[in-house]
C-alpha positions as CSV (number, residue, x, y, z in Angstrom):
1,M,12.4,-15.6,-1.9
2,T,9.7,-15.1,0.6
3,R,9.4,-16.3,4.2
4,F,7.1,-16.0,7.2
5,V,7.6,-14.2,10.5
6,D,5.5,-14.1,13.6
7,A,4.4,-10.5,14.1
8,G,1.7,-9.1,16.4
9,G,0.1,-12.5,16.8
10,A,-0.1,-13.1,13.0
11,R,2.0,-15.2,10.6
12,I,3.2,-12.6,8.1
13,R,4.8,-13.3,4.8
14,V,7.7,-11.1,3.8
15,R,10.2,-10.7,0.9
16,E,13.5,-9.1,1.7
17,S,16.1,-7.8,-0.8
18,G,18.8,-5.3,-1.3
19,D,21.6,-4.3,1.1
20,P,20.9,-5.6,4.7
21,A,23.0,-2.7,6.0
22,G,21.1,-0.2,3.9
23,E,18.4,2.0,5.3
24,P,15.1,0.1,5.6
25,V,12.3,0.6,3.0
26,L,8.9,-1.0,3.9
27,L,6.5,-1.7,1.0
28,L,2.8,-2.1,1.6
29,H,0.2,-3.2,-0.9
30,G,-3.5,-2.4,-1.4
31,I,-6.7,-4.1,-0.3
32,G,-7.0,-7.8,-1.4
33,R,-3.5,-7.7,-2.9
34,S,-0.1,-9.1,-2.0
35,L,3.6,-8.2,-1.8
36,E,4.0,-9.1,-5.5
37,D,2.6,-5.7,-6.3
38,W,6.0,-4.4,-5.4
39,D,8.2,-6.9,-7.3
40,P,9.6,-4.5,-9.9
41,Q,10.9,-2.2,-7.1
42,H,13.2,-4.6,-5.4
43,E,16.0,-4.3,-8.0
44,L,15.4,-0.6,-8.4
45,L,15.8,0.1,-4.7
46,A,18.7,-2.3,-4.2
47,G,20.8,0.1,-2.3
48,Y,18.4,-0.1,0.6
49,R,17.2,-3.0,2.8
50,V,13.9,-3.6,1.0
51,I,11.1,-5.3,2.9
52,A,7.8,-6.1,1.3
53,A,5.0,-7.6,3.4
54,D,1.6,-9.2,2.9
55,L,-0.7,-7.2,5.2
56,A,-2.3,-9.2,7.9
57,G,-5.1,-11.3,6.4
58,F,-4.2,-10.5,2.8
59,G,-1.9,-12.2,0.4
60,Y,-0.6,-15.3,2.1
61,S,-0.4,-13.8,5.6
62,G,-2.5,-14.9,8.5
63,R,-5.0,-12.7,10.3
64,A,-4.1,-10.6,13.3
65,P,-6.1,-11.2,16.5
66,G,-9.5,-9.5,16.6
67,R,-11.3,-7.7,13.9
68,A,-9.3,-6.4,10.9
69,S,-8.9,-2.6,10.9
70,L,-6.7,0.1,9.6
71,A,-5.1,0.3,13.0
72,S,-4.5,-3.4,13.2
73,L,-2.9,-3.4,9.8
74,A,-0.5,-0.6,10.8
75,D,0.3,-2.2,14.1
76,T,1.1,-5.5,12.5
77,A,3.2,-3.8,9.9
78,L,5.3,-2.3,12.7
79,A,5.5,-5.6,14.5
80,T,6.8,-7.1,11.2
81,L,9.7,-4.7,11.2
82,D,10.3,-5.6,14.9
83,A,10.2,-9.3,14.0
84,L,12.9,-8.8,11.4
85,G,15.1,-7.0,13.9
86,E,14.6,-3.7,12.1
87,T,14.1,-0.8,14.5
88,R,15.6,2.1,12.5
89,P,13.3,4.7,10.9
90,A,12.0,3.3,7.7
91,H,11.1,4.8,4.3
92,V,7.5,3.6,4.0
93,M,5.9,3.2,0.6
94,G,2.3,2.3,0.3
95,N,-0.1,1.8,-2.6
96,S,-3.9,2.3,-2.3
97,L,-5.0,0.9,1.1
98,G,-1.3,0.4,1.8
99,G,-0.9,4.2,1.5
100,A,-3.4,4.8,4.2
101,V,-1.7,2.2,6.4
102,A,1.6,3.9,5.8
103,L,0.2,7.3,6.7
104,L,-1.4,5.9,9.9
105,L,1.8,4.1,10.8
106,S,3.6,7.5,10.6
107,T,1.2,8.9,13.2
108,R,1.2,5.9,15.6
109,A,4.9,5.4,15.6
110,P,6.5,8.7,14.2
111,D,10.0,7.7,15.4
112,R,9.9,4.6,13.2
113,V,9.1,6.4,9.9
114,A,11.6,8.6,8.1
115,T,9.7,9.4,4.9
116,L,6.5,8.4,3.1
117,V,5.9,7.6,-0.6
118,L,2.2,7.1,-1.2
119,A,1.0,5.8,-4.6
120,D,-2.6,6.4,-5.4
121,P,-3.4,6.2,-1.7
122,A,-6.8,5.7,0.0
123,G,-7.9,8.3,2.4
124,F,-8.0,11.5,0.4
125,G,-11.5,11.5,-1.0
126,A,-14.9,9.8,-0.9
127,E,-15.0,8.5,-4.5
128,V,-14.0,4.9,-5.1
129,T,-14.8,2.4,-7.9
130,P,-18.4,1.0,-7.7
131,A,-16.9,-2.5,-7.7
132,L,-15.6,-1.8,-4.1
133,R,-18.7,0.0,-3.0
134,V,-21.0,-2.9,-3.8
135,L,-18.8,-5.3,-1.8
136,G,-19.6,-3.2,1.3
137,V,-23.3,-4.2,1.1
138,P,-24.0,-6.8,3.8
139,L,-24.4,-10.4,2.5
140,L,-24.0,-9.2,-1.1
141,G,-20.3,-8.6,-0.6
142,R,-19.7,-12.0,0.9
143,F,-21.7,-13.6,-1.9
144,L,-19.8,-11.9,-4.6
145,L,-16.4,-12.6,-3.1
146,G,-17.4,-16.3,-2.9
147,R,-18.1,-16.4,-6.6
148,M,-14.7,-15.1,-7.7
149,D,-13.7,-16.9,-11.0
150,A,-11.1,-16.4,-13.7
151,R,-13.2,-14.0,-15.6
152,A,-13.9,-11.8,-12.6
153,A,-10.3,-11.9,-11.5
154,R,-9.1,-10.9,-15.0
155,R,-11.6,-8.0,-15.1
156,T,-10.4,-6.8,-11.7
157,E,-6.7,-6.9,-12.9
158,R,-7.7,-5.1,-16.1
159,S,-9.1,-2.2,-14.0
160,L,-5.8,-1.6,-12.4
161,F,-3.7,-0.9,-15.5
162,V,-3.8,1.2,-18.7
163,D,-1.4,-1.3,-20.3
164,P,-3.4,-4.5,-20.9
165,S,-0.2,-6.6,-21.3
166,L,0.2,-6.3,-17.5
167,V,-2.9,-8.5,-17.0
168,T,-1.0,-11.7,-17.1
169,D,-2.1,-15.2,-16.5
170,E,0.2,-15.3,-13.5
171,R,-1.5,-12.3,-11.9
172,V,-4.9,-13.8,-12.5
173,R,-3.8,-17.2,-11.1
174,R,-2.4,-15.5,-7.9
175,A,-5.6,-13.5,-7.5
176,L,-7.7,-16.6,-7.6
177,E,-5.4,-18.5,-5.2
178,I,-5.5,-15.7,-2.6
179,A,-9.2,-15.2,-2.9
180,A,-9.7,-18.9,-2.1
181,R,-7.9,-18.6,1.2
182,P,-10.2,-18.6,4.3
183,E,-8.7,-15.4,5.7
184,F,-9.4,-13.4,2.6
185,A,-13.1,-12.8,2.5
186,Q,-13.4,-12.1,6.3
187,T,-10.5,-9.6,6.2
188,F,-11.7,-8.0,3.0
189,L,-15.2,-7.5,4.2
190,E,-14.2,-6.2,7.6
191,M,-11.9,-3.6,6.0
192,I,-14.5,-2.6,3.4
193,T,-17.1,-2.1,6.2
194,E,-14.7,0.0,8.3
195,L,-13.5,2.2,5.5
196,G,-16.6,2.7,3.4
197,T,-20.3,2.3,2.5
198,V,-22.2,1.8,-0.7
199,R,-22.0,5.6,-1.1
200,G,-18.2,5.7,-0.9
201,V,-15.3,6.1,1.5
202,R,-16.3,7.2,5.0
203,A,-15.4,10.7,6.0
204,G,-14.7,10.0,9.7
205,W,-11.6,8.0,9.5
206,R,-10.2,10.1,6.6
207,S,-10.6,13.3,8.5
208,A,-9.0,11.8,11.7
209,L,-6.1,10.4,9.8
210,L,-5.3,13.6,7.9
211,A,-5.6,15.6,11.0
212,A,-3.2,13.3,12.8
213,A,-0.8,13.4,9.9
214,A,-0.8,17.2,9.8
215,K,0.2,17.3,13.5
216,A,3.1,14.9,13.0
217,P,4.2,15.5,9.4
218,K,6.8,13.4,7.6
219,P,8.4,14.3,4.3
220,T,5.8,12.9,1.9
221,L,5.7,12.2,-1.8
222,V,2.2,11.4,-3.2
223,V,2.1,10.1,-6.8
224,W,-1.0,9.2,-8.8
225,G,-1.8,7.5,-12.1
226,E,-3.7,9.9,-14.4
227,R,-6.1,7.1,-15.5
228,D,-6.7,5.5,-12.1
229,L,-10.1,3.8,-12.2
230,I,-10.1,2.8,-8.6
231,L,-9.3,6.1,-6.8
232,P,-9.6,9.2,-9.1
233,V,-6.5,11.4,-9.6
234,S,-8.6,14.4,-8.5
235,Q,-8.0,13.2,-4.9
236,L,-4.4,14.3,-5.3
237,R,-5.6,17.9,-4.6
238,A,-6.6,16.9,-1.1
239,A,-3.2,15.5,-0.4
240,A,-1.5,18.7,-1.6
241,R,-4.0,20.7,0.6
242,E,-4.0,18.6,3.7
243,L,-0.5,17.3,4.2
244,P,2.5,19.5,5.2
245,Q,5.9,18.7,3.6
246,V,4.2,17.1,0.6
247,T,5.4,16.8,-3.0
248,T,3.0,15.5,-5.6
249,H,3.3,14.0,-9.1
250,V,0.9,12.7,-11.7
251,F,2.0,9.9,-14.1
252,G,0.3,10.4,-17.5
253,R,-1.4,7.4,-19.1
254,V,-0.9,5.3,-16.0
255,G,-3.5,3.5,-13.8
256,H,-3.8,2.5,-10.1
257,M,-0.3,1.0,-9.7
258,P,2.5,3.2,-11.0
259,Q,5.1,1.1,-9.1
260,I,4.3,-1.7,-11.6
261,E,3.2,0.2,-14.7
262,V,6.1,2.7,-14.8
263,P,8.5,1.1,-12.3
264,E,11.7,3.0,-13.3
265,R,10.0,6.4,-13.2
266,F,8.4,5.6,-9.9
267,A,11.7,4.5,-8.3
268,S,13.5,7.5,-9.7
269,L,11.0,9.9,-8.0
270,A,11.0,7.9,-4.8
271,L,14.8,7.9,-4.6
272,E,14.9,11.6,-5.4
273,H,12.4,12.2,-2.6
274,I,14.4,10.2,-0.1
275,G,17.7,11.8,-1.2
276,R,16.2,15.3,-1.0
277,T,15.0,14.7,2.5
278,A,18.5,13.4,3.5
279,R,20.2,16.5,2.1
280,R,17.8,18.7,4.0
281,T,18.2,16.9,7.3
282,G,21.8,15.9,6.9
283,V,21.2,12.2,7.5
284,P,21.8,9.2,5.1
285,G,19.4,8.4,2.4
286,D,20.7,9.4,-0.9
287,V,21.1,6.1,-2.7
288,R,20.7,5.9,-6.4
289,A,18.5,3.3,-8.2
290,G,19.9,-0.1,-8.6
291,T,23.2,0.7,-6.8
């Protein structure tokens, strides 16, 4: 079940599951997506208090005040935890744009983040699918977003997965429903403009984020799908090079969303990472999948 909370001036949609007394796990999705991208993980992380949220202006959440930005998404994610009464350090997991939001959150509120699990995260290289680069062109991007239809939605979903069976009618229906929301196009275009140009992902914010993360490192697991068509797996090298306390893994024959395409393997690695950190620091965190 999902519900809405008021957080940072926005009406944010959340889904909670697992053990309310367990350590918090915060799940953050990618650009233009929704908390459903984490659905398979709820049962697998059931020993924790699992919180998935629609980022402000995406999914079914309302916009935060002002222009959408990476910082506003991170601040609203933190405000969402506050609105849920969760002030303990969280294990933050983010996919794609959600990975960049998670990393920024760890630098803006380091006392609120215990560990990071980043799945095919944005922020580690300039290359990105041409489909996103073209949306950053003024006027053209708004025109294209306004013409989203079932064929375009299905094509977008197909680009995310190696396994075509994951391109379900339900995913296509949800994509169209979200794209029709008035918040969607404005938030999407503001984020695309901040983060990239027609030539690719901007270097400025990437360099600043990685420098900040290196100064306030958190135990970090970065995983990537070998056949990611959105952000190439070659960007994993930058994560290994730039981030202290980092562990990396590549999933063979997997696309942009390993948490969906290989959910059990993803959860196993994530739980191992959390448990390894707990054993090293002597704090709780070693909870096995589905227990």
